[in-house]
C-alpha positions in Angstrom: 110.6 129.9 115.0 107.9 131.3 112.8 109.1 129.2 109.9 108.9 126.0 112.1 105.3 126.9 113.1 104.3 127.5 109.5 105.9 124.2 108.4 103.9 122.3 111.1 100.7 124.0 110.2 101.1 123.2 106.5 101.8 119.6 107.4 98.8 119.5 109.7 96.6 120.8 106.9 98.0 118.3 104.4 97.9 115.2 106.6 95.2 115.9 109.2 92.3 117.4 107.2 90.3 114.3 107.7 90.2 115.0 111.4 87.9 118.0 110.7 85.3 115.7 109.2 85.6 113.2 112.0 85.3 115.8 114.7 82.2 117.3 112.9 80.6 113.8 112.8 81.3 113.1 116.5 79.9 116.5 117.6 76.8 115.9 115.6 76.3 112.5 117.2 76.8 114.1 120.7 73.4 115.9 120.2 71.5 112.6 119.8 71.5 111.7 123.5 72.4 112.8 127.0 75.0 110.1 127.7 77.3 110.7 124.7 80.0 112.4 126.7 82.7 110.5 124.7 81.7 112.4 121.6 82.5 115.7 123.3 85.8 114.4 124.5 86.8 113.1 121.0 87.8 116.5 119.5 90.2 116.9 122.4 91.7 113.4 121.7 92.1 114.3 118.0 93.9 117.5 118.9 96.2 115.5 121.2 97.2 113.2 118.3 98.4 116.0 116.0 101.7 116.9 117.7 102.8 113.3 117.8 101.6 112.8 114.2 103.8 115.7 113.2 106.8 114.2 115.0 106.2 110.9 113.2 106.2 112.6 109.8 109.3 114.5 110.7 111.1 111.3 111.5 109.8 109.5 108.4 110.9 112.3 106.1 114.3 112.6 107.9 113.5 116.1 109.0 114.9 115.4 112.4 118.4 114.9 110.9 118.0 117.7 108.3 116.9 120.3 110.9 120.3 120.0 112.5 121.8 122.0 109.6 119.3 124.9 110.1 119.7 127.7 112.6 117.1 126.3 115.0 117.8 124.9 118.5 116.4 121.6 119.7 114.4 123.6 122.3 112.7 125.5 119.4 112.0 122.2 117.6 110.3 120.8 120.7 108.5 124.1 121.6 107.0 124.2 118.1 105.1 120.9 118.7 103.8 122.1 122.0 102.7 125.4 120.6 100.9 123.6 117.7 99.3 121.3 120.2 98.1 124.3 122.3 96.6 125.9 119.2 94.7 122.8 118.0 93.8 121.9 121.6 92.4 125.4 122.2 90.3 125.2 119.1 89.0 121.7 120.0 88.3 122.9 123.6 86.3 125.9 122.3 84.3 123.8 119.9 83.5 121.2 122.5 82.4 123.8 125.0 80.2 125.5 122.4 78.6 122.2 121.7 78.1 121.7 125.5 76.5 125.1 125.8 74.0 124.3 123.0 73.2 120.9 124.4 72.5 122.4 127.8 70.3 125.2 126.5 68.4 122.7 124.3 68.1 120.3 127.3 66.4 122.8 129.6 68.8 125.5 130.7 72.4 126.6 131.2 73.9 125.5 134.5 77.3 127.1 135.4 78.5 124.3 137.7 77.9 121.6 135.1 79.5 123.8 132.4 82.6 124.3 134.6 82.8 120.6 135.3 82.7 119.7 131.7 85.3 122.4 130.9 87.6 121.2 133.6 87.3 117.6 132.5 88.1 118.5 128.9 91.0 120.7 129.9 92.5 117.9 132.1 92.2 115.3 129.3 93.6 117.8 126.8 96.7 118.5 128.9 97.4 115.1 130.4 97.5 113.2 127.1 100.4 115.3 125.5 102.0 115.9 128.9 102.3 112.1 129.5 103.3 111.1 126.0 105.4 113.8 124.4 108.4 113.5 126.7 108.5 109.8 125.9 108.2 110.6 122.2 111.1 113.1 122.3 113.2 110.7 124.3 112.7 107.5 122.3 111.1 108.4 119.0 107.6 108.4 117.5 107.3 104.7 117.0 107.6 103.8 120.6 105.7 106.9 121.6 102.7 106.0 119.4 102.1 102.8 121.3 102.3 104.6 124.6 100.0 107.3 123.3 97.2 104.9 122.2 97.5 103.1 125.5 96.9 106.4 127.3 94.1 107.4 125.1 92.5 103.9 125.5 92.6 104.3 129.3 91.0 107.8 129.1 88.3 106.5 126.7 87.5 103.5 128.9 87.3 105.7 132.0 85.0 108.2 130.2 82.8 105.4 128.9 82.4 103.8 132.3 81.6 107.0 134.0 79.1 108.0 131.4 77.5 104.5 131.4 76.8 104.5 135.2 75.5 108.1 135.1 78.4 109.4 137.2 78.3 113.1 137.9 80.7 115.1 140.0 78.9 117.6 142.2 80.6 120.8 143.4 80.2 120.8 147.1 79.8 124.1 149.1 83.2 125.4 148.2 82.2 127.0 145.0 84.2 126.6 141.8 87.6 127.0 143.2 88.4 123.3 143.4 87.9 123.1 139.7 90.2 126.1 139.2 92.9 124.2 141.2 92.5 121.1 139.1 92.7 123.1 135.9 95.8 124.9 137.2 97.6 121.7 138.1 96.8 120.3 134.6 98.3 123.4 132.9 101.4 123.1 135.3 101.9 119.5 134.3 101.7 120.5 130.6 104.4 123.1 131.3 106.6 120.5 133.1 106.2 118.1 130.3 107.3 120.8 127.9 110.5 121.3 129.9 111.2 117.6 130.2 110.8 117.1 126.4 113.3 119.8 125.8 115.8 118.2 128.2 115.3 114.8 126.7 115.6 115.9 123.1 118.7 117.9 123.8 120.4 114.8 125.0 119.0 112.4 122.3 121.3 111.0 119.6 119.7 111.6 116.2 
Protein backbone atom coordinates (compact mmCIF):
# COMPACT_ATOMS: atom_id res chain seq x y z
CA UNK A 1 0.00 0.00 0.00
CA UNK A 2 2.85 2.36 0.84
CA UNK A 3 4.39 1.68 -2.56
CA UNK A 4 1.12 2.56 -4.32
CA UNK A 5 0.86 5.82 -2.41
CA UNK A 6 4.46 6.74 -3.24
CA UNK A 7 3.83 5.95 -6.91
CA UNK A 8 0.80 8.23 -7.01
CA UNK A 9 2.55 11.07 -5.18
CA UNK A 10 5.47 10.85 -7.61
CA UNK A 11 3.05 10.95 -10.54
CA UNK A 12 1.22 13.89 -8.97
CA UNK A 13 4.46 15.83 -8.64
CA UNK A 14 5.46 15.02 -12.21
CA UNK A 15 2.18 15.81 -13.94
CA UNK A 16 0.35 18.19 -11.60
CA UNK A 17 3.04 20.69 -10.58
CA UNK A 18 1.41 23.37 -12.71
CA UNK A 19 -1.61 23.19 -10.41
CA UNK A 20 0.46 24.79 -7.63
CA UNK A 21 1.03 27.91 -9.71
CA UNK A 22 -2.62 28.05 -10.79
CA UNK A 23 -3.82 27.78 -7.20
CA UNK A 24 -1.40 30.49 -6.06
CA UNK A 25 -2.66 32.85 -8.78
CA UNK A 26 -6.31 32.24 -7.97
CA UNK A 27 -5.75 32.74 -4.24
CA UNK A 28 -3.95 36.02 -4.95
CA UNK A 29 -6.87 37.17 -7.11
CA UNK A 30 -9.30 36.28 -4.30
CA UNK A 31 -7.92 39.20 -2.28
CA UNK A 32 -8.85 41.76 -4.93
CA UNK A 33 -12.54 41.92 -4.07
CA UNK A 34 -15.31 40.72 -1.78
CA UNK A 35 -17.22 38.70 -4.36
CA UNK A 36 -14.45 36.45 -5.68
CA UNK A 37 -15.73 33.35 -3.89
CA UNK A 38 -14.95 31.23 -6.92
CA UNK A 39 -11.24 31.82 -6.44
CA UNK A 40 -11.41 30.31 -2.96
CA UNK A 41 -13.30 27.30 -4.30
CA UNK A 42 -10.84 26.73 -7.14
CA UNK A 43 -8.10 25.02 -5.03
CA UNK A 44 -10.71 22.50 -3.90
CA UNK A 45 -11.69 21.89 -7.52
CA UNK A 46 -8.05 21.38 -8.48
CA UNK A 47 -7.58 18.85 -5.68
CA UNK A 48 -10.68 17.01 -6.90
CA UNK A 49 -9.14 16.65 -10.36
CA UNK A 50 -5.98 14.91 -9.17
CA UNK A 51 -7.33 11.41 -8.36
CA UNK A 52 -9.09 11.18 -11.71
CA UNK A 53 -5.98 12.51 -13.48
CA UNK A 54 -3.95 9.73 -11.87
CA UNK A 55 -6.47 7.10 -12.99
CA UNK A 56 -6.25 8.51 -16.51
CA UNK A 57 -2.44 8.20 -16.55
CA UNK A 58 -2.66 4.70 -15.10
CA UNK A 59 -4.92 3.61 -17.94
CA UNK A 60 -2.82 5.37 -20.57
CA UNK A 61 0.38 3.70 -19.35
CA UNK A 62 -1.33 0.29 -19.04
CA UNK A 63 -0.75 0.32 -15.29
CA UNK A 64 -4.25 -1.04 -14.68
CA UNK A 65 -3.31 -4.23 -16.53
CA UNK A 66 0.24 -4.45 -15.13
CA UNK A 67 -0.93 -3.97 -11.53
CA UNK A 68 -2.73 -7.31 -11.77
CA UNK A 69 0.65 -9.05 -11.64
CA UNK A 70 1.58 -7.32 -8.38
CA UNK A 71 0.58 -8.35 -4.84
CA UNK A 72 -2.06 -5.63 -4.55
CA UNK A 73 -5.81 -6.08 -4.34
CA UNK A 74 -8.22 -3.98 -6.36
CA UNK A 75 -9.52 -2.55 -3.09
CA UNK A 76 -6.02 -1.23 -2.37
CA UNK A 77 -5.71 0.25 -5.86
CA UNK A 78 -8.98 2.13 -5.39
CA UNK A 79 -8.22 3.15 -1.81
CA UNK A 80 -4.93 4.70 -2.89
CA UNK A 81 -6.75 7.17 -5.13
CA UNK A 82 -9.17 8.12 -2.37
CA UNK A 83 -6.34 8.56 0.14
CA UNK A 84 -4.37 10.71 -2.30
CA UNK A 85 -7.52 12.74 -2.92
CA UNK A 86 -7.97 13.19 0.82
CA UNK A 87 -4.37 14.39 1.23
CA UNK A 88 -4.53 16.95 -1.56
CA UNK A 89 -8.07 17.94 -0.63
CA UNK A 90 -7.05 18.56 2.98
CA UNK A 91 -4.13 20.74 1.89
CA UNK A 92 -6.38 22.71 -0.49
CA UNK A 93 -8.99 23.09 2.26
CA UNK A 94 -6.45 24.42 4.76
CA UNK A 95 -5.00 26.84 2.22
CA UNK A 96 -8.44 28.17 1.28
CA UNK A 97 -9.47 28.54 4.92
CA UNK A 98 -6.21 30.35 5.72
CA UNK A 99 -6.92 32.73 2.83
CA UNK A 100 -10.48 33.18 4.13
CA UNK A 101 -9.17 34.05 7.59
CA UNK A 102 -6.76 36.65 6.20
CA UNK A 103 -9.48 38.18 4.02
CA UNK A 104 -11.86 38.43 6.99
CA UNK A 105 -9.25 40.04 9.23
CA UNK A 106 -8.25 42.52 6.54
CA UNK A 107 -11.92 43.19 5.83
CA UNK A 108 -12.76 44.25 9.34
CA UNK A 109 -12.82 41.28 11.67
CA UNK A 110 -13.07 37.55 12.11
CA UNK A 111 -16.65 36.22 12.32
CA UNK A 112 -16.94 32.60 13.42
CA UNK A 113 -20.30 31.99 11.74
CA UNK A 114 -19.08 33.20 8.35
CA UNK A 115 -15.87 31.23 8.74
CA UNK A 116 -17.86 28.07 9.52
CA UNK A 117 -20.15 28.66 6.54
CA UNK A 118 -17.24 29.02 4.14
CA UNK A 119 -15.54 25.96 5.62
CA UNK A 120 -18.69 23.87 5.28
CA UNK A 121 -19.22 24.97 1.68
CA UNK A 122 -15.63 24.06 0.77
CA UNK A 123 -15.89 20.72 2.54
CA UNK A 124 -19.14 19.88 0.73
CA UNK A 125 -17.68 20.75 -2.67
CA UNK A 126 -14.47 18.89 -1.91
CA UNK A 127 -16.34 15.73 -0.94
CA UNK A 128 -19.16 15.75 -3.47
CA UNK A 129 -17.01 16.12 -6.59
CA UNK A 130 -14.97 12.92 -6.09
CA UNK A 131 -17.89 11.15 -4.40
CA UNK A 132 -20.07 11.58 -7.48
CA UNK A 133 -17.46 10.94 -10.14
CA UNK A 134 -14.93 8.36 -8.92
CA UNK A 135 -17.41 5.44 -8.76
CA UNK A 136 -18.27 6.19 -12.39
CA UNK A 137 -14.57 6.33 -13.29
CA UNK A 138 -13.79 3.01 -11.63
CA UNK A 139 -16.80 1.38 -13.26
CA UNK A 140 -16.40 2.67 -16.84
CA UNK A 141 -12.90 4.14 -17.10
CA UNK A 142 -11.29 7.56 -17.06
CA UNK A 143 -12.39 8.70 -20.53
CA UNK A 144 -16.10 8.52 -19.77
CA UNK A 145 -15.45 9.65 -16.23
CA UNK A 146 -13.65 12.80 -17.39
CA UNK A 147 -16.70 14.06 -19.21
CA UNK A 148 -18.93 13.40 -16.22
CA UNK A 149 -16.40 15.08 -13.94
CA UNK A 150 -16.26 18.30 -15.94
CA UNK A 151 -20.04 18.43 -16.14
CA UNK A 152 -20.18 18.17 -12.34
CA UNK A 153 -17.49 20.81 -11.86
CA UNK A 154 -19.27 23.07 -14.35
CA UNK A 155 -22.50 22.80 -12.37
CA UNK A 156 -20.68 23.59 -9.11
CA UNK A 157 -18.92 26.55 -10.70
CA UNK A 158 -22.13 27.92 -12.18
CA UNK A 159 -23.91 27.61 -8.85
CA UNK A 160 -21.08 29.32 -6.96
CA UNK A 161 -20.90 32.13 -9.55
CA UNK A 162 -24.65 32.78 -9.45
CA UNK A 163 -24.75 32.81 -5.67
CA UNK A 164 -21.77 35.15 -5.48
CA UNK A 165 -23.21 37.43 -8.16
CA UNK A 166 -26.49 38.03 -6.35
CA UNK A 167 -24.76 38.47 -3.00
CA UNK A 168 -26.35 35.35 -1.50
CA UNK A 169 -25.37 34.61 2.10
CA UNK A 170 -26.54 31.75 4.24
CA UNK A 171 -27.31 32.91 7.75
CA UNK A 172 -27.12 30.58 10.73
CA UNK A 173 -30.47 30.88 12.45
CA UNK A 174 -30.77 30.52 16.23
CA UNK A 175 -29.68 26.88 16.36
CA UNK A 176 -25.97 27.60 16.53
CA UNK A 177 -23.48 25.83 14.31
CA UNK A 178 -24.84 22.31 14.63
CA UNK A 179 -26.69 22.38 11.25
CA UNK A 180 -23.34 23.01 9.55
CA UNK A 181 -21.81 20.11 11.46
CA UNK A 182 -24.62 17.87 10.20
CA UNK A 183 -24.05 18.97 6.59
CA UNK A 184 -20.32 18.38 6.93
CA UNK A 185 -20.92 14.95 8.44
CA UNK A 186 -23.26 13.95 5.62
CA UNK A 187 -20.67 15.04 3.04
CA UNK A 188 -17.98 12.92 4.69
CA UNK A 189 -20.40 9.99 4.85
CA UNK A 190 -21.11 10.32 1.12
CA UNK A 191 -17.37 10.29 0.43
CA UNK A 192 -17.04 7.07 2.44
CA UNK A 193 -20.00 5.53 0.59
CA UNK A 194 -18.44 6.52 -2.74
CA UNK A 195 -15.20 4.84 -1.65
CA UNK A 196 -17.07 1.61 -0.92
CA UNK A 197 -18.97 1.75 -4.22
CA UNK A 198 -15.78 2.34 -6.20
CA UNK A 199 -14.19 -0.75 -4.65
CA UNK A 200 -17.24 -2.83 -5.51
CA UNK A 201 -17.37 -1.55 -9.09
CA UNK A 202 -13.64 -2.00 -9.71
CA UNK A 203 -13.63 -5.54 -8.33
CA UNK A 204 -16.24 -6.52 -10.91
CA UNK A 205 -14.76 -4.60 -13.84
CA UNK A 206 -13.10 -6.40 -16.74
CA UNK A 207 -9.64 -4.91 -17.37
